[in-house]
C-alpha positions in Angstrom: 156.9 29.5 120.5 155.5 33.3 120.1 156.6 35.9 121.2 155.0 38.4 119.4 151.8 40.5 120.5 149.5 42.7 118.9 149.7 46.3 119.4 146.4 48.1 119.1 145.7 51.8 119.1 142.5 54.0 118.2 140.7 57.2 118.7 137.4 56.5 120.3 134.3 58.4 120.6 133.1 56.7 124.2 129.3 58.2 124.2 128.7 56.5 127.4 131.5 58.4 129.3 132.1 61.5 131.1 134.7 62.4 128.0 131.5 62.8 125.6 130.4 65.9 127.4 133.5 67.5 127.1 133.9 68.2 122.9 133.8 72.0 123.5 136.2 71.9 126.4 140.0 72.8 125.7 142.0 70.6 128.0 144.4 67.4 127.6 143.9 64.5 130.3 146.9 62.2 130.2 146.8 59.5 132.0 150.1 58.9 134.2 149.1 55.1 135.7 145.9 53.3 136.2 144.6 51.1 138.6 142.0 48.4 137.8 140.2 46.9 141.1 138.2 43.8 139.8 136.7 42.7 142.9 135.0 46.3 143.8 134.3 47.3 140.2 136.2 50.6 140.3 139.3 52.1 138.4 141.6 54.4 139.3 143.0 57.6 136.8 146.0 58.9 137.7 146.7 62.0 135.4 148.0 65.2 134.5 144.9 67.4 133.4 146.1 70.6 131.4 143.3 73.0 130.7 143.8 76.6 129.0 141.2 78.5 130.3 138.8 78.8 133.9 135.7 78.1 131.9 137.1 75.0 130.4 138.2 73.9 134.1 135.0 74.6 135.6 132.8 72.7 133.4 135.1 69.9 133.8 135.0 70.1 137.2 131.0 69.9 136.8 131.4 67.0 134.4 132.9 65.0 136.7 130.7 66.0 139.5 127.2 65.0 137.6 128.3 62.2 135.6 127.6 58.3 136.7 130.5 56.8 135.8 133.1 58.9 137.9 132.4 57.9 141.3 134.7 60.6 142.7 137.5 62.9 142.5 140.4 61.4 144.9 142.8 63.9 144.6 142.9 67.4 142.6 146.3 69.8 143.0 147.0 72.3 140.7 150.9 72.9 139.8 150.6 76.8 138.9 148.8 79.6 139.0 147.3 81.2 136.0 146.2 79.5 132.4 146.9 77.3 131.2 147.1 75.4 133.9 148.3 71.8 134.6 147.0 69.8 137.5 147.6 66.7 139.3 144.1 64.7 139.7 143.1 61.1 140.2 139.5 59.5 139.5 137.7 56.7 140.8 135.4 55.4 138.1 133.1 52.7 137.5 134.4 49.2 135.9 131.1 48.5 134.7 131.4 50.7 131.6 135.5 51.3 131.3 137.4 50.8 128.2 140.4 49.8 130.6 138.5 47.7 132.2 137.5 45.5 129.5 141.1 45.2 127.6 142.3 44.1 131.5 139.5 40.9 131.3 141.1 40.2 127.8 144.2 40.4 129.0 145.3 44.0 127.5 148.1 46.1 128.7 147.3 50.0 128.8 149.9 52.0 127.0 148.4 54.9 126.1 145.3 57.0 127.3 145.1 60.8 126.6 141.5 62.6 126.2 141.4 66.2 124.8 138.5 67.9 123.3 136.0 64.8 123.7 137.9 62.2 121.9 140.0 59.5 123.4 143.3 58.4 122.3 143.9 54.8 123.6 147.3 52.3 122.9 147.1 48.7 124.0 149.0 45.6 123.8 147.1 42.2 123.3 148.3 38.6 123.5 147.0 38.3 119.9 144.6 39.9 116.9 142.0 37.9 118.3 141.8 39.5 121.4 142.5 42.6 120.0 139.4 42.1 117.5 137.2 40.8 120.7 138.0 44.1 122.4 137.1 46.3 119.5 133.8 44.6 118.7 133.1 45.2 122.5 134.0 49.1 122.7 132.2 49.6 119.8 128.6 48.8 121.4 129.6 52.0 123.9 130.7 54.0 121.5 132.4 54.8 117.6 136.3 53.4 117.3 137.1 56.6 114.7 139.9 54.8 113.3 142.6 52.0 114.4 145.9 50.4 113.5 147.0 46.8 114.3 150.2 45.8 114.1 152.8 43.1 115.9 154.8 44.0 118.7 157.8 41.8 119.1 158.1 41.4 122.8 161.6 40.1 122.9 163.0 42.5 121.4 160.8 45.4 123.2 162.1 44.1 126.5 165.1 43.7 125.9 166.2 47.1 124.3 164.1 48.6 127.1 165.3 46.6 129.9 168.9 48.4 129.3 166.8 51.7 130.1 164.8 50.7 132.1 166.6 51.8 135.8 165.7 55.5 134.5 161.7 54.2 133.9 161.3 52.2 136.3 160.8 52.2 140.3 163.5 49.7 141.7 160.7 46.9 142.6 159.3 47.3 139.4 162.5 47.1 137.6 163.8 44.1 139.8 160.2 42.0 139.4 160.3 42.9 135.7 163.6 41.8 135.3 163.1 37.9 137.1 160.0 37.4 135.4 161.5 37.9 131.9 164.1 35.8 132.7 162.6 33.1 133.9 160.0 33.3 130.8 157.0 34.8 132.1 156.5 36.6 128.8 156.9 33.7 126.7 153.7 32.0 125.2 153.1 29.8 126.3 154.2 31.2 130.0 157.4 29.4 131.5 156.4 30.3 134.9 152.9 31.6 136.3 152.4 34.2 138.5 151.2 32.3 141.5 154.8 30.8 140.9 156.3 33.8 140.7 154.9 35.0 143.7 156.0 32.0 146.0 159.6 32.5 145.0 159.2 36.4 145.3 157.7 36.4 148.7 155.0 38.5 147.7 151.2 38.4 146.6 149.9 37.7 143.1 148.4 41.0 143.4 151.4 42.8 144.2 153.6 41.0 141.6 150.7 41.6 138.3 150.8 45.3 139.8 154.4 45.6 139.8 154.7 44.2 136.3 151.4 45.6 134.5 153.1 49.5 135.6 156.6 48.2 134.1 155.5 47.3 131.2 153.5 50.4 130.8 156.0 52.9 131.2 158.2 50.6 128.9 155.3 49.9 126.0 154.4 54.0 126.6 158.3 54.9 125.6 158.5 52.7 123.0 155.4 53.3 121.3 155.6 57.4 122.1 155.0 58.2 118.6 152.2 55.8 117.7 148.9 57.3 116.2 
């Protein structure tokens, strides 16, 4: 029974995305959480944006308003006066050209998404090397993967160690549902329990269970792989 997964990290010049037009701007866009709405073809990024000057911020807001992949700035809240300025921001994007949407369709779990000066830094967990390599082939058609690392990640060790600290990282619902899923073999390969079975057992929808688990795993893996790439 295989309990190891493939962790892929890479730097990316996404030639068809909004980040391509920001190479001259001094900023860091750190995605704290994301949501893929596969039914309505949207993705949402909940991020912390840090900019070092007024010109950088003005240009970034202009890129957000003009680029075809950005469907809207859902929220924008400055956290301090002056510069460097930190801003909480939520972007709504088009899934048709989304890196995370491609990963989502191949069973990937997003661990890291940080954009700075036109370069995207990504980290994803995939069920196997084949899925990770298929993903790389697809994103290479929309940009340039500048470098990547593909390593084995032992989920038993990651989950066992991280769950000891999980109450500090997760919301109560994320912790409860992820712990139950782990104990019932949801993360085994093949799975010992399916998502719909978990949903029936917990009295929640499949979408809700999936979102809690993905959010929890993202937080755990971001903590585990914080020093990667």
